[in-house]
C-alpha positions in Angstrom: 0.0 0.0 0.0 1.3 3.4 -0.9 1.2 6.7 1.0 -1.0 9.1 -1.0 -0.9 12.5 0.6 -4.5 13.5 1.3 -5.9 16.8 0.1 -6.5 18.8 3.3 -6.3 22.3 4.8 -5.9 22.5 8.5 -5.5 25.7 10.6 -3.4 25.5 13.7 -3.4 28.1 16.4 0.2 27.8 17.5 -0.2 28.4 21.3 -4.0 28.8 21.4 -6.1 31.7 22.6 -6.6 33.6 19.4 -10.0 34.9 20.5 -13.0 34.6 18.3 -12.3 33.1 14.9 -14.7 33.2 12.0 -14.4 32.7 8.3 -14.6 30.2 5.4 -12.2 27.7 3.9 -13.1 26.7 0.4 -11.1 23.8 -1.0 -13.0 24.0 -4.3 -11.8 27.5 -4.9 -8.4 27.0 -3.3 -9.0 29.9 -1.0 -8.7 30.3 2.7 -10.5 33.2 4.4 -10.4 33.7 8.1 -11.2 36.5 10.5 -9.5 36.7 13.9 -10.6 39.0 16.7 -8.1 40.5 19.2 -8.7 41.5 22.8 -7.7 44.9 24.1 -3.9 45.0 25.0 -2.9 45.4 28.6 -0.5 48.2 29.4 1.4 48.3 32.6 4.3 50.3 34.0 7.6 48.4 34.5 10.0 50.9 36.0 10.9 53.5 33.4 8.9 51.7 30.7 5.5 50.5 29.6 5.1 46.8 29.0 2.4 45.5 26.6 0.6 42.2 26.8 -1.9 40.7 24.5 -3.8 37.5 25.6 -3.8 36.1 22.0 0.0 36.6 21.5 2.1 33.6 20.6 5.4 35.5 21.0 7.0 38.9 21.3 9.6 40.6 19.1 12.9 40.1 20.9 15.5 42.2 19.0 18.2 44.0 21.1 17.6 47.7 21.5 14.1 47.4 20.0 10.7 47.7 21.8 9.2 44.4 22.9 5.8 44.1 21.1 3.5 41.1 21.1 2.8 39.2 17.9 0.4 36.5 16.8 1.2 33.5 14.5 -1.3 31.4 12.5 -0.3 28.2 10.8 -2.0 26.3 8.0 -1.1 22.8 6.9 -1.6 22.1 3.2 -0.8 19.2 0.8 2.9 18.7 0.1 4.0 20.7 -3.0 1.2 23.3 -2.6 2.0 26.7 -4.2 1.0 29.8 -2.3 -0.2 32.3 -4.8 -1.1 35.2 -2.6 -1.5 36.1 1.1 -3.3 39.3 2.1 -4.1 40.4 5.7 -6.5 43.3 6.4 -6.6 44.8 9.8 -9.8 46.6 11.1 -11.1 48.7 13.9 -7.7 50.4 14.6 -7.3 52.2 17.9 -4.7 54.7 19.0 -3.5 55.0 22.6 -1.0 57.5 24.0 1.4 56.2 26.6 3.4 58.1 29.2 6.7 56.2 28.9 8.6 54.3 26.2 7.7 50.7 25.5 9.9 48.2 27.3 13.0 47.2 25.3 13.6 43.6 24.5 16.2 41.9 26.6 19.6 41.2 25.1 20.7 37.8 23.8 23.8 36.2 25.4 25.7 33.0 24.9 25.3 30.1 27.3 29.0 29.3 27.0 31.5 28.6 29.7 34.3 30.1 27.5 33.0 33.6 27.1 31.9 36.7 29.1 28.2 36.7 29.5 27.3 39.3 32.1 24.3 41.5 31.4 25.0 44.8 29.8 23.8 47.5 32.2 22.9 51.0 31.2 21.1 53.9 32.9 20.3 55.4 29.6 16.6 55.4 28.8 15.7 53.8 25.5 13.8 56.3 23.4 14.2 54.5 20.0 14.9 57.8 18.1 15.9 55.9 15.0 12.6 54.1 14.7 9.5 55.5 13.0 7.2 52.6 13.7 7.8 49.2 15.0 7.3 46.6 13.7 7.3 48.2 10.3 5.2 45.4 8.6 1.7 44.6 9.8 2.1 41.0 8.6 4.4 38.5 6.9 4.3 34.9 5.9 6.7 32.0 5.3 6.2 28.7 3.5 8.1 25.5 4.4 7.9 21.8 3.8 7.9 19.3 6.7 6.2 16.4 8.4 2.9 16.2 10.2 2.4 12.9 12.0 4.7 11.2 9.5 2.9 12.8 6.5 4.8 15.2 4.2 3.0 18.5 4.1 3.5 22.2 3.3 3.3 24.7 6.2 2.0 28.2 5.6 2.9 30.4 8.6 1.2 33.8 8.7 2.7 36.3 11.3 0.4 39.1 12.4 1.4 42.3 14.1 -1.9 43.8 15.5 0.1 46.2 17.7 2.6 48.8 16.4 4.5 51.5 18.3 5.5 55.0 17.2 8.3 56.1 19.6 8.4 59.7 18.4 4.7 60.2 19.2 4.8 57.7 22.1 1.6 56.2 20.7 0.5 52.6 20.3 -1.7 51.6 17.4 -3.7 48.3 17.8 -6.3 46.6 15.7 -9.3 44.7 17.1 -9.5 42.2 14.2 -7.7 40.9 11.2 -8.9 39.0 8.1 -6.5 36.5 6.5 -7.0 35.7 2.8 -4.9 33.0 1.1 -5.0 31.8 -2.4 -3.1 28.7 -3.3 -2.6 26.1 -6.0 -2.6 22.5 -4.9 -0.1 20.1 -6.6 -1.4 18.9 -10.0 -0.4 15.3 -9.0 -0.3 14.4 -5.3 3.0 13.0 -4.4 3.1 9.2 -4.1 5.4 8.0 -1.3 6.1 4.2 -1.0 5.5 2.3 2.2 8.2 -0.4 2.1 10.3 0.8 5.0 10.1 3.1 8.0 13.7 3.5 9.2 17.0 4.0 7.4 20.3 3.5 9.2 23.4 4.8 7.4 26.8 3.9 8.7 30.4 3.1 7.6 31.1 -0.5 6.6 33.1 -1.2 9.7 30.0 -0.8 11.9 27.7 -3.0 9.7 28.0 -6.2 11.7 27.5 -4.5 15.0 24.5 -2.6 13.8 22.8 -5.7 12.3 21.7 -6.6 15.8 19.8 -3.3 16.0 18.3 -3.8 12.5 17.1 -7.3 13.5 15.7 -6.0 16.8 13.6 -3.3 15.0 12.3 -5.7 12.3 11.3 -8.3 14.9 9.3 -5.9 17.1 5.5 -6.3 17.1 4.5 -4.3 15.2 7.8 -4.1 13.4 9.8 -0.9 12.7 10.6 -1.8 9.1 14.4 -1.1 9.0 17.0 -1.1 6.4 20.7 -0.4 6.7 23.0 1.1 4.0 26.7 1.6 4.3 28.4 4.7 3.1 30.2 2.9 0.3 26.9 1.7 -1.0 25.6 5.2 -1.6 26.1 6.4 -5.2 28.8 9.1 -5.6 28.7 12.0 -8.0 25.0 12.7 -7.6 25.8 15.8 -5.5 28.8 18.1 -5.4 30.4 16.3 -2.5 29.8 13.2 -0.3 27.5 15.1 2.1 25.2 16.0 -0.8 25.4 12.5 -2.1 24.1 11.2 1.2 21.3 13.8 1.3 20.2 12.9 -2.2 20.2 9.3 -1.2 18.0 10.1 1.8 15.6 12.0 -0.5 15.4 9.0 -2.8 14.8 6.7 0.2 12.0 8.9 1.4 10.3 8.8 -2.1 10.9 5.2 -3.1 11.0 3.4 0.2 8.7 5.5 2.4 11.5 6.3 4.9 10.5 8.7 7.7 13.2 7.9 10.3 16.9 8.2 9.7 19.9 7.3 11.9 23.4 8.5 11.1 26.1 6.4 12.8 29.7 7.6 13.1 31.8 10.2 14.8 32.4 13.6 13.2 35.6 14.7 14.8 37.0 17.4 12.5 39.6 16.0 10.0 38.9 12.5 11.4 35.3 12.1 10.3 33.9 8.6 10.3 30.6 10.0 9.0 30.8 13.1 6.8 29.8 16.4 8.6 28.1 19.4 7.1 29.0 22.7 8.7 26.6 25.6 9.0 28.0 29.1 8.7 25.8 31.1 11.1 28.8 33.0 12.6 29.0 35.0 15.7 31.7 36.5 17.8 32.7 33.1 19.1 32.6 30.7 16.2 32.4 30.9 12.4 30.6 27.6 11.9 29.4 24.5 13.7 28.3 20.9 12.7 24.6 20.6 11.8 22.8 17.3 11.2 19.6 19.3 10.3 21.3 19.6 6.9 20.6 15.9 6.3 17.0 16.2 7.5 16.0 19.4 5.7 15.5 17.7 2.3 12.8 19.8 0.7 12.3 23.5 0.1 9.0 25.3 0.2 8.1 24.2 -3.3 9.0 20.5 -2.8 12.4 20.8 -4.5 15.8 19.9 -3.1 17.0 22.1 -0.2 20.7 22.6 -1.0 21.6 25.1 1.8 24.0 27.0 -0.5 22.2 29.7 -2.4 25.4 31.5 -3.5 27.4 28.4 -4.3 30.4 29.3 -2.2 30.3 26.0 -0.3 29.7 27.8 3.0 26.4 26.1 3.8 23.6 27.9 5.6 25.7 31.1 5.6 23.8 33.8 7.3 22.1 35.8 5.8 23.1 34.9 2.2 22.0 31.3 2.1 18.9 31.6 4.3 16.4 31.7 1.5 17.6 28.2 0.5 17.4 26.8 4.1 13.9 25.5 4.6 14.7 24.6 8.3 11.7 22.3 9.1 13.0 18.6 9.0 11.5 16.3 6.4 12.6 13.1 8.3 12.9 12.3 12.0 16.7 12.1 12.3 19.3 11.5 14.9 23.0 10.7 15.1 25.1 8.2 17.1 28.6 9.6 16.8 30.3 6.3 17.5 34.1 6.2 17.4 34.5 2.4 17.3 32.7 -0.9 17.2 32.8 -1.2 21.0 30.7 2.0 21.3 28.3 0.7 18.7 27.8 -2.5 20.7 27.3 -0.5 23.9 24.6 1.8 22.6 22.8 -0.9 20.6 22.7 -2.9 23.9 21.3 0.0 25.8 18.6 0.6 23.1 17.5 -3.0 23.3 17.6 -3.0 27.1 15.5 0.1 27.2 12.8 -1.4 25.0 12.8 -4.6 27.0 12.9 -3.4 30.6 12.7 0.4 31.0 10.4 1.4 33.9 9.0 4.9 34.0 9.4 6.3 37.5 8.0 9.8 37.1 11.2 11.3 38.5 13.5 13.9 37.0 16.9 15.2 38.0 17.3 18.9 37.5 20.4 21.1 37.7 20.3 24.9 37.5 21.7 28.2 38.8 22.1 31.8 37.9 22.8 31.6 34.2 23.0 35.3 33.7 23.9 37.2 36.8 22.8 40.8 37.4 19.0 40.5 37.3 16.2 39.2 39.6 15.7 35.9 37.8 17.8 32.8 38.6 17.4 31.6 35.0 18.4 28.0 35.2 16.2 27.3 38.2 13.4 29.2 36.6 13.7 27.0 33.5 13.7 23.9 35.6 10.4 25.0 37.2 8.9 25.7 33.8 9.9 22.2 32.7 8.1 20.7 35.7 4.9 22.4 34.5 5.0 20.1 31.4 5.5 17.0 33.5 2.4 16.5 35.6 2.8 14.0 38.4 6.6 14.1 38.3 8.9 14.5 41.3 12.0 16.7 40.8 15.3 15.8 42.4 16.9 19.2 42.3 20.5 20.3 42.5 20.2 24.1 42.7 22.7 26.9 43.2 20.3 28.9 45.4 20.2 26.3 48.2 23.8 25.0 47.9 22.7 21.5 46.6 24.5 21.9 43.2 27.5 19.7 44.0 29.1 16.8 42.2 28.2 14.1 44.8 24.5 15.3 44.7 24.4 15.2 40.9 26.0 11.7 40.8 23.5 10.6 43.5 20.6 12.0 41.5 21.5 10.0 38.4 21.3 6.8 40.5 17.7 7.5 41.7 16.2 5.8 38.6 15.1 9.1 36.9 13.3 9.2 33.6 14.9 12.5 32.6 17.8 14.8 33.4 17.4 18.5 32.8 20.6 20.7 32.8 20.1 24.5 32.5 23.2 26.7 32.5 26.4 27.1 30.5 28.4 24.6 28.5 31.4 23.7 26.3 32.0 20.6 24.3 33.3 18.8 27.4 31.5 20.3 30.3 28.5 21.9 31.9 28.5 24.6 34.7 26.6 27.6 36.0 26.9 30.4 38.7 25.7 30.9 42.2 23.1 33.7 42.5 24.7 37.1 41.5 28.2 35.7 41.4 29.4 35.8 37.8 33.0 34.9 38.8 32.3 31.6 40.4 31.5 28.4 38.5 29.6 25.4 40.1 29.4 22.6 40.9 32.6 23.2 42.8 35.7 21.1 42.4 36.6 18.2 44.6 39.9 16.3 45.1 39.1 13.6 42.6 37.5 16.1 40.2 39.7 19.1 40.4 37.8 21.5 38.1 34.6 23.3 38.7 31.7 22.2 36.5 30.5 18.8 35.4 32.9 17.2 32.9 34.1 13.8 31.8 37.7 15.0 31.9 37.3 15.0 35.7 35.7 11.6 36.1 32.3 13.2 36.7 30.5 11.4 33.9 32.3 8.2 34.8 31.0 8.3 38.4 27.4 7.6 37.2 26.5 4.0 38.0 22.9 3.9 36.9 22.9 0.6 35.0 19.5 -0.6 33.6 17.9 2.8 34.0 18.8 5.2 31.3 17.2 8.7 31.2 16.6 11.1 28.4 19.0 14.1 28.9 18.6 17.7 27.9 21.4 20.3 28.0 20.4 23.9 27.9 23.9 25.1 27.3 26.5 25.6 24.6 28.1 23.0 22.5 27.4 19.9 24.6 26.5 18.0 21.4 29.4 19.5 19.3 30.3 16.2 17.7 33.1 17.8 15.6 35.2 18.7 18.6 38.7 17.2 18.9 37.5 14.8 21.6 34.1 13.1 22.2 31.7 15.8 23.4 29.9 15.6 26.7 26.6 14.7 25.1 28.1 11.6 23.5 30.0 10.6 26.6 26.7 10.9 28.5 25.1 8.5 26.0 27.9 6.1 25.3 28.8 5.4 28.9 28.7 1.7 29.5 26.9 0.8 32.7 25.4 4.3 33.2 24.6 7.5 31.4 21.6 8.2 29.3 19.6 6.8 26.4 19.4 10.1 24.5 20.8 13.6 24.6 19.4 16.8 23.2 21.8 19.7 23.1 23.3 22.4 20.9 26.1 21.4 18.5 27.4 25.0 18.6 27.3 28.2 20.7 23.8 28.4 22.2 22.0 31.5 23.4 19.7 32.6 26.1 17.6 35.6 27.2 18.6 37.1 30.6 15.7 37.6 32.9 13.3 35.9 30.5 15.0 32.5 30.0 12.2 30.4 28.5 10.8 33.1 26.2 13.1 32.2 23.3 16.4 30.6 22.2 17.6 27.5 24.1 15.5 28.0 27.2 12.4 27.8 25.0 13.7 24.7 23.4 14.4 23.2 26.8 10.8 23.5 28.0 9.2 22.5 24.7 11.4 19.4 24.4 9.9 17.9 27.5 6.5 18.9 26.5 6.9 17.2 23.1 8.3 14.0 24.6 5.3 13.8 26.9 3.0 14.3 24.0 4.6 12.3 21.2 6.7 9.8 23.2 8.8 9.1 20.1 12.2 10.7 20.3 12.6 11.5 16.6 9.2 13.1 16.4 10.0 15.2 19.5 13.2 16.5 17.9 11.3 17.4 14.7 8.4 19.0 16.4 10.6 21.1 18.6 12.2 22.7 15.6 8.9 22.9 13.7 7.2 24.6 16.7 10.1 27.1 17.1 9.8 27.9 13.4 6.1 28.4 13.4 6.0 30.4 16.7 8.7 32.9 15.8 8.6 33.0 12.0 7.7 36.7 11.8 10.8 38.0 13.6 13.6 35.6 12.9 17.2 36.8 13.5 20.6 35.2 13.4 20.2 33.7 16.9 16.8 32.1 16.0 18.3 30.4 12.9 21.3 29.2 15.0 19.0 27.8 17.7 17.2 25.7 15.2 20.1 24.6 13.0 22.4 23.6 15.9 19.7 21.6 17.7 21.1 18.0 17.7 19.9 14.7 19.1 22.0 11.7 19.9 19.6 8.8 20.1 17.7 6.1 18.2 14.9 8.3 16.6 12.4 5.5 16.7 12.8 4.9 20.5 9.6 5.4 22.5 9.8 6.9 25.9 7.5 4.6 27.9 7.6 1.4 29.9 9.4 -1.5 28.3 7.9 -4.8 27.4 8.9 -6.2 30.8 9.4 -3.1 32.9 11.3 -3.7 36.1 13.7 -2.0 38.5 17.0 -3.7 38.8 19.7 -3.2 41.5 22.5 -0.9 40.6 25.3 -2.9 39.2 28.3 -1.7 41.2 30.6 -2.9 43.9 29.3 -2.9 47.4 32.0 -0.5 48.7 31.0 2.0 46.0 27.4 2.0 47.2 28.5 2.4 50.8 30.6 5.4 49.8 27.6 6.9 48.0 25.6 6.8 51.2 28.4 8.3 53.3 28.8 11.1 50.8 25.1 11.9 51.1 25.0 11.7 54.9 28.3 13.4 55.6 29.0 15.9 52.8 31.9 17.4 54.8 33.7 14.1 54.4 33.5 14.6 50.6 37.2 15.4 50.1 38.4 12.4 52.1 36.0 10.1 50.3 37.2 11.4 47.0 40.7 10.1 47.9 39.4 6.7 49.0 37.2 6.3 46.0 40.1 7.3 43.7 42.1 4.5 45.1 39.3 1.9 44.9 38.3 2.5 41.3 
């Protein structure tokens, strides 16, 4: 049976609450017409500024040194290959309101990197926006992208509405009470026919073929099966694209269309100049790095018209170069994709064994380990802890085991102990590098925590200091999210922290979500955008979809459709660097025979764990003892 894409038009309210909606959708005439009513904005004083809130808003413009103005996004899902002929939005019932102070400026964007200064810029100068006539300038905009919706290939039309505009020189706000969206489109002449032979494609170098065959057999023998096929790199035709990376991407495209593939796993490390699996670098540069590895390249197969998304508009072989190549970067993934950056057969065997063990015996415990501190000092919000709290709002019924800076519990022994408490998830919110994670105590930008110990002589959580190797949580492997920089930077000269977390035999996680480059956050408003937003939405998506690959895809899609009207360099980087190390078909749920097993470790190690929890002041002495025993 073949996958025939149905002819349908679906309107999605991205975050809900768009007030009264009325209108018509005529498939026969290929026209969408919809009216949206907006409530009256709420104006309130925030120090020297006026803040504006709109109950229907799905996001706010966050551009440094610009006013923060609410916006509304509307998403339509159409058949794959649909051509958008025209989009017109008419606003009605406009009202003018004078305000006594300037509109509150957007917070600055700062990197969540251990290796750079990130203190908040402080100024006593009042923002008056003298260079701005009206903001935002456009009342509406729209974007078109191809992607997946419940494993079906579709076209997304994202209409961004700006019912509120601000004129700084007049200190007046203009807002509309309603908007009417009119869309004219042309459906594809011939609906795309996707085969249904396979679900899951694994691509790997030939030296991993034998070890991965165990995973292929496991997937094909499930009930119902995940129909899986493995292809080695030397079996992929060469010369189809301009280099090996493009050859692979064209092969994935062909597999989608002729086999029905929706899930893809890339296996092989990507350490620069020693790549086992070819890496595509994205050139969204900043003050810290020129480029970073991006596996989204392999997943973003189609452009907005259904053609090939090549990521290199100007042909200079600097892919996804901002801003020049952005028109050729569709962003929304067209397959559910992940990587296992294995360095050798032993690592392949380890992770394959963990995947099979998880499916057989995982037991959901409704517990999560969370680590957070003051990501950006100098404001009233302790961002990492605030993000942890927002994650918990998406996990009803869960108990949090927290290691926080504010109460002194963010220590290495406490973190190691938390991993051993059979948690389903681990949520890190702070700063990072390819090999470590760390954060600050409240209002202390010069101190990094968790603090060093005798056995682990550097502040922060790192595998260089034995930290990751002290996790003995065998048989219970959590899904891990790092809201920080570069923890999944698989091109780094050594294995990155995200991979060490996953490839740890006898411990560690079953999946890691993290940035493959420099990530960014919003001081004082951590979860409103950037990596903090991705952190919260990741857990929400996992609870909703359960399937890891779909969670990764939906996170990027949701970010795109939420903020499409005001993308900047940092938005593109947030989406393009978002990497997952995992089996994308893995389902986060109880296994076939769920059970709790005793931690597989020597008796003396367990005794030392208890002593470290009961007598934290003996920590340094115990470090010495433990170092001699292990």
